[in-house]
Kinemage of the C-alpha trace (Angstrom):
@kinemage 1
@onewidth
@group {chain A} dominant
@subgroup {mainchain}
@vectorlist {calphas} color= white
{ca met a 1} P -9.020 98.394 41.440
{ca asp a 2} L -8.087 101.823 42.796
{ca trp a 3} L -10.279 104.509 44.390
{ca lys a 4} L -11.043 106.218 41.068
{ca glu a 5} L -12.272 102.927 39.576
{ca tyr a 6} L -14.337 102.266 42.684
{ca trp a 7} L -16.145 105.622 42.559
{ca asn a 8} L -16.666 105.206 38.810
{ca gly a 9} L -18.900 102.194 39.439
{ca pro a 10} L -21.878 101.405 41.693
{ca his a 11} L -21.021 101.982 45.345
{ca pro a 12} L -23.754 101.510 47.983
{ca ile a 13} L -22.261 103.864 50.594
{ca tyr a 14} L -25.604 105.035 51.975
{ca val a 15} L -27.569 102.674 54.185
{ca asn a 16} L -30.955 103.770 52.803
{ca ala a 17} L -32.654 106.615 50.933
{ca arg a 18} L -33.200 108.637 54.119
{ca his a 19} L -29.500 108.476 54.988
{ca arg a 20} L -28.591 109.634 51.482
{ca ala a 21} L -31.069 112.535 51.510
{ca leu a 22} L -30.052 113.751 54.975
{ca his a 23} L -26.365 113.412 54.122
{ca phe a 24} L -26.575 115.569 51.012
{ca asp a 25} L -28.869 118.091 52.684
{ca arg a 26} L -26.395 118.559 55.562
{ca ile a 27} L -23.451 118.877 53.170
{ca ala a 28} L -25.289 121.408 50.999
{ca arg a 29} L -26.268 123.563 53.982
{ca asp a 30} L -22.734 123.536 55.368
{ca ile a 31} L -21.182 124.401 52.006
{ca ala a 32} L -23.726 127.138 51.315
{ca ala a 33} L -22.802 128.708 54.659
{ca leu a 34} L -19.209 129.067 53.427
{ca ile a 35} L -20.151 131.013 50.287
{ca pro a 36} L -19.191 134.666 50.864
{ca ser a 37} L -21.955 136.313 48.805
{ca arg a 38} L -24.650 135.678 46.209
{ca glu a 39} L -22.281 137.116 43.599
{ca ala a 40} L -19.609 134.514 44.363
{ca ile a 41} L -18.246 131.963 41.894
{ca ala a 42} L -17.701 128.585 43.573
{ca leu a 43} L -16.172 125.243 42.606
{ca asp a 44} L -16.914 121.915 44.284
{ca trp a 45} L -13.792 119.885 43.416
{ca gly a 46} L -14.316 116.131 43.665
{ca cys a 47} L -18.007 116.747 44.200
{ca gly a 48} L -19.237 113.164 43.836
{ca glu a 49} L -22.951 112.736 43.224
{ca ala a 50} L -23.787 116.183 44.693
{ca asp a 51} L -27.510 115.456 44.974
{ca ala a 52} L -28.251 118.801 46.658
{ca ala a 53} L -26.099 121.044 44.455
{ca asp a 54} L -29.232 123.012 43.530
{ca ala a 55} L -29.379 124.271 47.122
{ca val a 56} L -25.732 125.335 47.013
{ca ala a 57} L -26.236 127.081 43.681
{ca arg a 58} L -29.009 129.210 45.155
{ca ala a 59} L -26.428 130.794 47.470
{ca cys a 60} L -24.034 131.942 44.731
{ca ala a 61} L -23.914 133.315 41.194
{ca lys a 62} L -22.271 130.237 39.623
{ca leu a 63} L -21.413 126.771 40.885
{ca tyr a 64} L -18.925 124.591 39.055
{ca leu a 65} L -18.936 120.859 39.782
{ca phe a 66} L -15.873 118.738 39.044
{ca asp a 67} L -15.214 115.037 39.462
{ca thr a 68} L -12.734 112.657 37.860
{ca ala a 69} L -15.110 109.672 37.588
{ca asp a 70} L -16.634 109.594 34.090
{ca ser a 71} L -19.892 107.985 35.197
{ca val a 72} L -20.335 110.594 37.928
{ca val a 73} L -19.756 113.446 35.464
{ca ala a 74} L -22.313 112.002 33.038
{ca asn a 75} L -24.908 111.658 35.802
{ca leu a 76} L -24.258 115.187 37.062
{ca arg a 77} L -24.759 116.638 33.590
{ca arg a 78} L -28.092 114.863 33.221
{ca lys a 79} L -29.161 115.850 36.725
{ca phe a 80} L -28.383 119.562 36.456
{ca glu a 81} L -28.668 120.321 32.750
{ca ser a 82} L -31.711 122.532 33.371
{ca asn a 83} L -30.021 124.668 36.034
{ca pro a 84} L -28.206 127.607 34.389
{ca lys a 85} L -26.270 128.348 37.587
{ca ile a 86} L -24.550 124.931 37.592
{ca ala a 87} L -21.837 123.830 35.171
{ca val a 88} L -20.246 120.372 35.284
{ca leu a 89} L -16.590 120.398 34.242
{ca asp a 90} L -14.238 117.745 32.952
{ca glu a 91} L -10.479 118.030 33.502
{ca ala a 92} L -9.819 120.048 30.341
{ca gln a 93} L -12.606 122.504 31.183
{ca leu a 94} L -11.318 122.906 34.722
{ca glu a 95} L -7.831 123.705 33.500
{ca ala a 96} L -9.320 126.184 31.005
{ca leu a 97} L -11.034 128.221 33.713
{ca ser a 98} L -9.593 131.706 33.965
{ca asp a 99} L -6.925 132.146 36.594
{ca his a 100} L -7.964 134.109 39.691
{ca ser a 101} L -11.665 133.665 38.854
{ca leu a 102} L -13.006 131.672 41.832
{ca asp a 103} L -14.166 133.060 45.155
{ca leu a 104} L -14.480 129.671 46.850
{ca val a 105} L -13.224 126.150 46.203
{ca ile a 106} L -14.605 123.265 48.259
{ca ile a 107} L -12.873 119.902 48.532
{ca asn a 108} L -14.993 117.719 50.789
{ca ser a 109} L -14.437 114.082 51.742
{ca val a 110} L -11.859 113.612 48.991
{ca val a 111} L -8.413 114.041 50.540
{ca gln a 112} L -8.465 110.608 52.180
{ca tyr a 113} L -8.537 108.999 48.722
{ca leu a 114} L -5.611 111.031 47.345
{ca ser a 115} L -1.903 110.409 47.622
{ca his a 116} L 0.284 113.287 48.777
{ca glu a 117} L 1.362 113.829 45.191
{ca gln a 118} L -2.209 113.927 43.891
{ca leu a 119} L -3.240 116.409 46.562
{ca asp a 120} L -0.237 118.640 45.856
{ca ala a 121} L -1.040 118.710 42.128
{ca ala a 122} L -4.651 119.689 42.862
{ca leu a 123} L -3.574 122.411 45.280
{ca asp a 124} L -1.169 123.881 42.735
{ca leu a 125} L -3.910 124.087 40.099
{ca leu a 126} L -6.572 125.425 42.434
{ca arg a 127} L -4.325 128.122 43.853
{ca glu a 128} L -4.022 129.526 40.337
{ca lys a 129} L -7.802 129.487 39.874
{ca leu a 130} L -8.615 131.224 43.170
{ca lys a 131} L -8.875 134.972 43.435
{ca pro a 132} L -6.135 136.520 45.602
{ca lys a 133} L -8.697 136.904 48.402
{ca gly a 134} L -10.476 133.637 47.574
{ca thr a 135} L -10.990 130.768 50.002
{ca leu a 136} L -10.158 127.075 49.816
{ca ala a 137} L -12.226 124.880 52.170
{ca ile a 138} L -11.028 121.292 52.625
{ca gly a 139} L -13.421 119.229 54.697
{ca asp a 140} L -13.734 115.727 56.113
{ca val a 141} L -9.972 115.324 56.499
{ca ile a 142} L -9.271 112.249 58.619
{ca his a 143} L -7.129 112.804 61.705
{ca ala a 144} L -4.038 110.617 61.882
{ca asn a 145} L -5.292 109.088 65.135
{ca asp a 146} L -8.794 108.247 63.904
{ca asn a 147} L -9.963 104.805 62.799
{ca ala a 148} L -13.008 103.031 61.383
{ca val a 149} L -14.570 102.785 64.844
{ca ala a 150} L -14.798 106.578 65.081
{ca asp a 151} L -16.518 106.729 61.676
{ca thr a 152} L -18.951 103.989 62.715
{ca leu a 153} L -19.906 105.793 65.918
{ca ala a 154} L -20.413 109.035 63.989
{ca leu a 155} L -22.740 107.191 61.583
{ca phe a 156} L -24.710 105.723 64.491
{ca arg a 157} L -25.136 109.196 66.019
{ca phe a 158} L -26.297 110.517 62.659
{ca gly a 159} L -28.682 107.570 62.320
{ca trp a 160} L -30.114 108.212 65.782
{ca glu a 161} L -30.661 111.909 65.021
{ca gly a 162} L -32.023 111.212 61.536
{ca gly a 163} L -34.280 108.280 62.284
{ca phe a 164} L -32.357 105.542 60.434
{ca leu a 165} L -30.390 103.938 63.271
{ca thr a 166} L -31.509 100.365 62.511
{ca ala a 167} L -30.567 100.810 58.863
{ca ala a 168} L -27.209 102.209 59.982
{ca phe a 169} L -26.470 99.048 61.986
{ca leu a 170} L -27.384 96.857 59.014
{ca gly a 171} L -25.364 99.074 56.677
{ca val a 172} L -22.241 98.699 58.814
{ca leu a 173} L -22.636 94.915 58.716
{ca arg a 174} L -22.895 95.015 54.911
{ca thr a 175} L -19.800 97.213 54.716
{ca val a 176} L -17.709 94.534 56.445
{ca phe a 177} L -18.106 92.356 53.340
{ca ser a 178} L -18.148 95.136 50.747
{ca asp a 179} L -15.674 96.182 48.052
{ca tyr a 180} L -15.237 99.465 49.925
{ca arg a 181} L -13.954 97.669 53.015
{ca lys a 182} L -11.673 95.448 50.933
{ca leu a 183} L -10.248 98.447 49.071
{ca arg a 184} L -9.863 100.425 52.280
{ca asp a 185} L -7.919 97.526 53.811
{ca lys a 186} L -5.782 97.205 50.672
{ca leu a 187} L -5.033 100.854 49.861
{ca gly a 188} L -5.758 102.543 53.150
{ca leu a 189} L -6.942 106.114 53.606
{ca thr a 190} L -4.650 109.121 53.739
{ca arg a 191} L -4.639 110.720 57.199
{ca tyr a 192} L -3.070 113.851 58.643
{ca thr a 193} L -2.381 115.548 61.905
{ca pro a 194} L -3.699 119.127 61.872
{ca glu a 195} L -0.145 120.451 61.979
{ca ala a 196} L 1.013 118.305 59.061
{ca phe a 197} L -1.937 119.312 56.906
{ca ile a 198} L -1.441 123.014 57.563
{ca glu a 199} L 2.255 122.619 56.707
{ca arg a 200} L 1.344 120.898 53.430
{ca leu a 201} L -1.006 123.756 52.536
{ca lys a 202} L 1.700 126.268 53.458
{ca ala a 203} L 4.186 124.478 51.194
{ca arg a 204} L 1.733 124.883 48.273
{ca gly a 205} L 1.377 128.633 48.813
{ca phe a 206} L -1.559 128.897 51.225
{ca ser a 207} L -2.163 130.389 54.621
{ca ala a 208} L -4.421 128.019 56.554
{ca his a 209} L -6.062 127.159 59.834
{ca arg a 210} L -8.310 124.436 61.163
{ca ala a 211} L -11.971 125.469 61.499
{ca glu a 212} L -14.015 124.744 64.611
{ca arg a 213} L -16.520 122.506 62.810
{ca asn a 214} L -16.244 120.056 59.941
{ca ile a 215} L -18.579 119.926 56.945
{ca gly a 216} L -21.241 117.256 57.426
{ca his a 217} L -22.226 115.022 60.343
{ca asn a 218} L -18.838 113.575 61.313
{ca gln a 219} L -17.285 116.093 63.675
{ca gly a 220} L -14.378 113.756 64.403
{ca arg a 221} L -12.991 114.764 61.016
{ca met a 222} L -11.483 118.144 60.183
{ca leu a 223} L -12.177 121.215 58.054
{ca phe a 224} L -9.330 123.492 56.993
{ca met a 225} L -9.818 126.999 55.628
{ca ala a 226} L -7.061 128.425 53.459
{ca thr a 227} L -6.335 131.495 51.321
{ca pro a 228} L -3.530 132.113 48.820
{ca ala a 229} L -0.551 133.477 50.684
{ca glu a 230} L 0.737 136.861 49.632
{ca asp a 231} L 3.798 136.639 47.415
């Protein structure tokens, strides 16, 4: 099993329904805050289940959702088929998007599951799809010095603030014996120093910097903002 196969099947990442709802609400609010105007065209690349995409779509003219897991794509299409501002893309449809047509691309909590080569290929494609003044936001990047303990503490803080701390403790115990933990131990997660990640973006034709705050609850992870570099 690899990460794509894992996300294509059932994966109990959230400790309870409240955790899931608060997680997606926080993500949606943070992403919506990055959208430059209500006329903007945005793409959430590697969007996952995107429960609160409706809220993001209200902040822009069009929201494209893209994920590589077939089951996720099917669920997204059922979930948002009645929303004319949301379109769910497969790989062929993503590649067919007009070049220089997107104002904002979001990649959130995805980079850790990608090899360097996979990330580079995505960056090359997305640079072509962004407008010359468009923005690429890459969130939840794991710092090279971080570990599972930091993620656990961030979850406990979120649970305390959100009223699901007991469920968070129980969820962490379940994770110890889960397929996610086994796959994480087997494959690992891709991590970066801020300097290395900015250099990788620069090598793919972007100007970039690290933002002050990450997307979502885990402020131990990193958000990078990038724009296509001038030729």
